[in-house]
Backbone as CSV, one residue per row, in Angstrom:
resi,resn,N_x,N_y,N_z,CA_x,CA_y,CA_z,C_x,C_y,C_z
1,MET,-8.116,-17.524,-13.113,-6.871,-16.867,-13.453,-5.839,-17.182,-12.381
2,PRO,-4.632,-17.469,-12.750,-3.596,-17.789,-11.772,-3.344,-16.605,-10.838
3,SER,-3.028,-16.913,-9.605,-2.697,-15.836,-8.670,-1.221,-15.498,-8.820
4,ALA,-0.832,-14.424,-8.174,0.565,-13.996,-8.231,1.489,-14.976,-7.519
5,PHE,0.913,-15.822,-6.654,1.736,-16.740,-5.879,1.715,-18.156,-6.409
6,HIS,0.606,-18.536,-6.996,0.455,-19.900,-7.467,-0.035,-19.882,-8.921
7,PRO,0.860,-20.081,-9.887,0.469,-20.025,-11.290,-0.623,-21.022,-11.633
8,GLU,-0.730,-22.125,-10.873,-1.722,-23.138,-11.165,-3.054,-22.879,-10.465
9,ALA,-3.168,-21.755,-9.746,-4.375,-21.456,-8.980,-5.573,-21.271,-9.895
10,LYS,-6.720,-21.635,-9.394,-7.970,-21.500,-10.138,-8.711,-20.256,-9.652
11,PRO,-9.658,-19.722,-10.462,-10.401,-18.538,-10.047,-11.048,-18.752,-8.682
12,GLY,-11.001,-17.709,-7.861,-11.609,-17.773,-6.551,-10.713,-18.338,-5.474
13,MET,-9.572,-18.936,-5.858,-8.656,-19.475,-4.859,-7.987,-18.326,-4.120
14,THR,-7.638,-18.558,-2.919,-6.944,-17.557,-2.132,-5.528,-18.033,-1.870
15,ALA,-4.588,-17.154,-2.122,-3.188,-17.451,-1.816,-2.811,-16.632,-0.597
16,VAL,-2.022,-17.197,0.274,-1.610,-16.494,1.480,-0.094,-16.550,1.583
17,LEU,0.496,-15.413,1.872,1.926,-15.323,2.096,2.123,-14.584,3.399
18,GLY,2.986,-15.065,4.230,3.226,-14.379,5.495,4.623,-14.627,5.979
19,THR,4.942,-13.994,7.068,6.244,-14.176,7.669,6.123,-15.144,8.823
20,THR,7.206,-15.793,9.143,7.240,-16.640,10.326,7.635,-15.763,11.492
21,PRO,6.768,-15.678,12.506,7.103,-14.789,13.615,8.328,-15.283,14.389
22,LEU,9.109,-14.331,14.863,10.251,-14.644,15.707,9.736,-14.966,17.103
23,PRO,10.531,-15.635,17.921,10.087,-15.914,19.292,9.668,-14.627,20.000
24,GLY,8.486,-14.650,20.570,7.962,-13.481,21.260,7.242,-12.504,20.354
25,GLN,7.312,-12.701,19.045,6.654,-11.817,18.096,5.256,-12.355,17.819
26,VAL,4.256,-11.496,17.928,2.880,-11.934,17.743,2.352,-11.544,16.365
27,ASN,2.609,-10.334,15.959,2.006,-9.822,14.730,2.964,-9.914,13.551
28,CYS,2.717,-10.864,12.672,3.479,-10.906,11.435,2.542,-10.429,10.328
29,MET,3.083,-9.984,9.244,2.281,-9.464,8.132,1.896,-10.607,7.223
30,GLU,0.629,-10.653,6.854,0.152,-11.648,5.904,-0.569,-10.951,4.769
31,ILE,-0.502,-11.566,3.610,-1.201,-11.065,2.432,-1.989,-12.237,1.848
32,ALA,-3.275,-12.017,1.616,-4.132,-13.026,1.005,-4.728,-12.422,-0.260
33,VAL,-4.732,-13.193,-1.324,-5.209,-12.716,-2.615,-6.412,-13.542,-3.030
34,GLU,-7.465,-12.837,-3.444,-8.688,-13.505,-3.873,-9.200,-12.854,-5.151
35,GLU,-9.586,-13.680,-6.109,-10.155,-13.179,-7.353,-11.667,-13.063,-7.170
36,LEU,-12.207,-11.879,-7.432,-13.634,-11.629,-7.308,-14.273,-11.498,-8.684
37,ALA,-15.592,-11.483,-8.700,-16.325,-11.281,-9.951,-15.962,-9.919,-10.537
38,GLY,-16.132,-9.788,-11.833,-15.857,-8.525,-12.499,-14.383,-8.260,-12.697
39,ASP,-13.569,-9.327,-12.674,-12.129,-9.213,-12.877,-11.465,-8.313,-11.819
40,ILE,-11.980,-8.396,-10.587,-11.447,-7.620,-9.470,-10.590,-8.540,-8.606
41,THR,-9.446,-8.045,-8.196,-8.561,-8.782,-7.308,-8.590,-8.116,-5.939
42,LYS,-8.868,-8.913,-4.917,-8.879,-8.410,-3.541,-7.593,-8.854,-2.860
43,VAL,-6.879,-7.892,-2.302,-5.659,-8.153,-1.557,-5.957,-7.808,-0.098
44,ALA,-6.042,-8.820,0.741,-6.326,-8.609,2.163,-5.023,-8.692,2.943
45,LEU,-4.707,-7.627,3.630,-3.499,-7.572,4.440,-3.885,-7.667,5.910
46,SER,-3.045,-8.324,6.692,-3.321,-8.401,8.119,-2.016,-8.381,8.900
47,GLY,-2.082,-7.801,10.094,-0.916,-7.689,10.949,-0.404,-6.264,11.003
48,ARG,0.849,-6.121,11.366,1.487,-4.804,11.453,2.084,-4.454,10.098
49,PHE,1.562,-3.387,9.490,2.069,-2.914,8.211,3.154,-1.879,8.512
50,ASP,4.160,-2.341,9.274,5.302,-1.503,9.599,6.366,-1.700,8.521
51,THR,7.563,-1.242,8.766,8.625,-1.368,7.761,8.875,-2.829,7.408
52,THR,8.950,-3.685,8.406,9.178,-5.113,8.152,8.016,-5.707,7.366
53,GLY,6.795,-5.392,7.768,5.617,-5.891,7.058,5.555,-5.392,5.631
54,ALA,5.924,-4.138,5.427,5.919,-3.571,4.079,6.925,-4.275,3.177
55,VAL,8.090,-4.609,3.728,9.098,-5.339,2.960,8.566,-6.719,2.568
56,VAL,7.839,-7.357,3.481,7.289,-8.693,3.214,6.297,-8.667,2.059
57,VAL,5.434,-7.662,2.010,4.363,-7.661,1.003,4.687,-6.853,-0.245
58,GLU,5.731,-6.043,-0.229,6.001,-5.146,-1.350,6.161,-5.868,-2.692
59,LEU,6.996,-6.867,-2.762,7.233,-7.562,-4.029,5.981,-8.283,-4.537
60,PRO,5.311,-9.101,-3.716,4.100,-9.740,-4.228,3.000,-8.730,-4.559
61,PHE,2.900,-7.657,-3.800,1.899,-6.627,-4.077,2.189,-5.949,-5.412
62,ASN,3.443,-5.599,-5.661,3.808,-4.976,-6.936,3.545,-5.916,-8.110
63,LYS,3.754,-7.202,-7.911,3.465,-8.188,-8.959,1.967,-8.207,-9.266
64,ILE,1.151,-8.159,-8.237,-0.310,-8.169,-8.418,-0.762,-6.933,-9.185
65,VAL,-0.317,-5.746,-8.753,-0.785,-4.526,-9.414,-0.226,-4.405,-10.831
66,THR,0.880,-5.065,-11.107,1.418,-5.065,-12.465,0.590,-5.956,-13.385
67,GLU,0.058,-7.043,-12.842,-0.680,-8.015,-13.643,-2.183,-7.720,-13.749
68,ARG,-2.739,-6.987,-12.816,-4.186,-6.785,-12.751,-4.551,-5.336,-13.068
69,ARG,-5.866,-5.075,-13.200,-6.329,-3.718,-13.499,-7.259,-3.146,-12.430
70,LYS,-7.928,-4.004,-11.670,-8.848,-3.550,-10.622,-8.454,-4.249,-9.325
71,VAL,-8.004,-3.457,-8.343,-7.502,-4.038,-7.103,-8.142,-3.359,-5.897
72,ILE,-8.659,-4.196,-5.003,-9.136,-3.743,-3.701,-8.091,-4.159,-2.678
73,VAL,-7.631,-3.214,-1.869,-6.707,-3.519,-0.780,-7.499,-3.408,0.518
74,ASP,-7.669,-4.536,1.185,-8.432,-4.588,2.434,-7.470,-4.453,3.611
75,LEU,-7.564,-3.328,4.313,-6.700,-3.061,5.456,-7.445,-3.216,6.786
76,SER,-8.614,-3.825,6.756,-9.418,-3.913,7.977,-8.763,-4.756,9.065
77,ALA,-7.837,-5.645,8.718,-7.151,-6.465,9.718,-5.732,-5.963,10.005
78,VAL,-5.420,-4.766,9.524,-4.112,-4.167,9.788,-4.236,-3.331,11.063
79,ASN,-3.317,-3.536,12.000,-3.412,-2.829,13.274,-2.364,-1.728,13.447
80,PHE,-1.496,-1.539,12.462,-0.482,-0.487,12.513,-0.066,-0.171,11.091
81,LEU,0.152,1.106,10.803,0.514,1.525,9.451,1.689,2.502,9.527
82,ALA,2.792,2.150,8.875,3.986,2.999,8.844,4.060,3.754,7.521
83,SER,4.946,4.732,7.461,5.087,5.527,6.243,5.550,4.679,5.057
84,TYR,6.371,3.672,5.303,6.814,2.795,4.215,5.622,2.037,3.630
85,ALA,4.670,1.663,4.478,3.468,0.983,4.004,2.650,1.911,3.116
86,ILE,2.564,3.175,3.497,1.849,4.154,2.676,2.532,4.271,1.318
87,ARG,3.850,4.245,1.302,4.598,4.302,0.041,4.270,3.098,-0.841
88,VAL,4.199,1.902,-0.243,3.870,0.695,-1.007,2.501,0.858,-1.671
89,LEU,1.531,1.376,-0.933,0.191,1.583,-1.484,0.198,2.628,-2.601
90,LEU,0.926,3.718,-2.396,1.001,4.764,-3.422,1.659,4.272,-4.703
91,VAL,2.727,3.518,-4.575,3.399,2.965,-5.760,2.450,2.028,-6.497
92,GLY,1.721,1.196,-5.753,0.748,0.300,-6.380,-0.323,1.060,-7.139
93,ALA,-0.842,2.123,-6.534,-1.862,2.943,-7.202,-1.285,3.597,-8.457
94,LYS,-0.038,4.055,-8.378,0.604,4.688,-9.542,0.772,3.690,-10.688
95,ILE,1.178,2.477,-10.357,1.332,1.440,-11.392,-0.004,1.185,-12.080
96,LEU,-1.050,1.027,-11.278,-2.380,0.765,-11.846,-2.894,1.952,-12.648
97,ASN,-2.762,3.155,-12.115,-3.234,4.343,-12.835,-2.500,4.514,-14.162
98,GLY,-1.221,4.163,-14.180,-0.423,4.296,-15.395,-0.884,3.420,-16.539
99,LYS,-1.614,2.359,-16.221,-2.111,1.479,-17.279,-3.637,1.493,-17.359
100,GLY,-4.251,2.539,-16.787,-5.696,2.686,-16.870,-6.467,1.867,-15.855
101,GLY,-5.790,1.330,-14.857,-6.462,0.550,-13.819,-6.786,1.411,-12.614
102,ARG,-7.343,0.759,-11.577,-7.712,1.487,-10.366,-7.439,0.654,-9.130
103,LEU,-7.059,1.340,-8.076,-6.857,0.726,-6.774,-7.735,1.471,-5.775
104,VAL,-8.450,0.726,-4.953,-9.237,1.304,-3.875,-8.875,0.586,-2.576
105,ILE,-9.106,1.257,-1.469,-8.787,0.704,-0.157,-10.073,0.490,0.624
106,VAL,-10.157,-0.648,1.314,-11.231,-0.899,2.267,-10.596,-0.792,3.640
107,CYS,-11.119,0.118,4.434,-10.582,0.319,5.769,-11.673,0.917,6.637
108,PRO,-12.295,0.097,7.468,-13.323,0.642,8.356,-12.752,1.751,9.233
109,ASP,-13.630,2.501,9.826,-13.210,3.623,10.663,-12.457,3.116,11.889
110,ASN,-11.134,3.106,11.805,-10.268,2.689,12.905,-9.007,3.537,12.870
111,ASN,-8.024,3.194,13.660,-6.798,3.995,13.709,-6.058,4.023,12.380
112,VAL,-6.072,2.921,11.648,-5.400,2.884,10.346,-6.081,3.852,9.380
113,ALA,-7.407,3.875,9.394,-8.142,4.812,8.536,-7.798,6.253,8.898
114,LYS,-7.646,6.527,10.171,-7.289,7.883,10.619,-5.902,8.265,10.122
115,VAL,-4.960,7.324,10.155,-3.611,7.592,9.650,-3.657,7.890,8.156
116,LEU,-4.427,7.092,7.409,-4.540,7.311,5.966,-5.118,8.692,5.661
117,LYS,-6.150,9.080,6.389,-6.772,10.392,6.159,-5.854,11.526,6.584
118,THR,-5.151,11.364,7.690,-4.219,12.393,8.149,-3.090,12.594,7.140
119,ALA,-2.654,11.509,6.518,-1.584,11.586,5.509,-2.093,12.100,4.165
120,GLY,-3.390,12.289,4.028,-3.955,12.784,2.774,-4.143,11.705,1.725
121,MET,-4.063,10.453,2.137,-4.203,9.344,1.186,-5.594,9.302,0.560
122,ASP,-6.620,9.747,1.290,-7.974,9.705,0.756,-8.137,10.629,-0.450
123,ALA,-7.238,11.598,-0.623,-7.269,12.459,-1.798,-6.606,11.787,-3.004
124,LEU,-5.798,10.757,-2.740,-5.061,10.085,-3.811,-5.640,8.717,-4.166
125,ILE,-6.114,7.992,-3.155,-6.672,6.656,-3.351,-8.020,6.619,-2.641
126,PRO,-9.090,6.236,-3.343,-10.392,6.158,-2.680,-10.373,5.155,-1.524
127,ILE,-10.915,5.573,-0.381,-11.000,4.720,0.800,-12.477,4.482,1.109
128,HIS,-12.840,3.210,1.234,-14.229,2.827,1.502,-14.294,2.064,2.815
129,GLN,-15.456,2.130,3.475,-15.612,1.443,4.754,-16.087,0.009,4.605
130,THR,-16.603,-0.363,3.425,-17.082,-1.732,3.222,-16.564,-2.284,1.901
131,GLY,-16.492,-3.603,1.841,-16.098,-4.266,0.603,-17.106,-4.029,-0.501
132,THR,-18.365,-3.953,-0.153,-19.410,-3.708,-1.149,-19.214,-2.349,-1.816
133,ALA,-18.926,-1.333,-1.019,-18.696,0.001,-1.576,-17.444,0.020,-2.450
134,ALA,-16.403,-0.677,-2.031,-15.171,-0.723,-2.811,-15.391,-1.419,-4.145
135,THR,-16.118,-2.540,-4.108,-16.419,-3.281,-5.331,-17.243,-2.414,-6.283
136,ALA,-18.248,-1.735,-5.761,-19.094,-0.862,-6.580,-18.272,0.243,-7.221
137,ALA,-17.293,0.791,-6.495,-16.438,1.850,-7.043,-15.613,1.360,-8.221
138,LEU,-15.186,0.095,-8.175,-14.391,-0.447,-9.273,-15.257,-0.873,-10.458
139,GLU,-16.505,-1.169,-10.198,-17.406,-1.578,-11.280,-17.981,-0.391,-12.021
140,ALA,-17.912,0.795,-11.438,-18.498,1.995,-12.055,-17.695,2.453,-13.239
């Protein structure tokens, strides 16, 4: 199935979109998309999911959740999470829920996971510590 970034992409291909860091900037936001078995789409985010990072991934992320029904968002490589990033995730979950789909988050026990739990996100979007658990949740 074509990815949101490359219409000619084949199943299992990974598309990556990121920002070009400014001089002195180390952490830019990247988004990688991978098609998994069971019609599951994995969206792996890495870098600072701050306001700038959220702006970078918002449009492609919304395109993915609009086109797909089962989405895993892997935040294990995210080292900072801002409120705008939480909004992007909530909007994505709402889009999927509105069409009978599901979004789950993979986030090992780290500072980002603590922010998600403190914000009450675990009550709205299931958060799993492993990709296997997230995949199983979408297959159930």
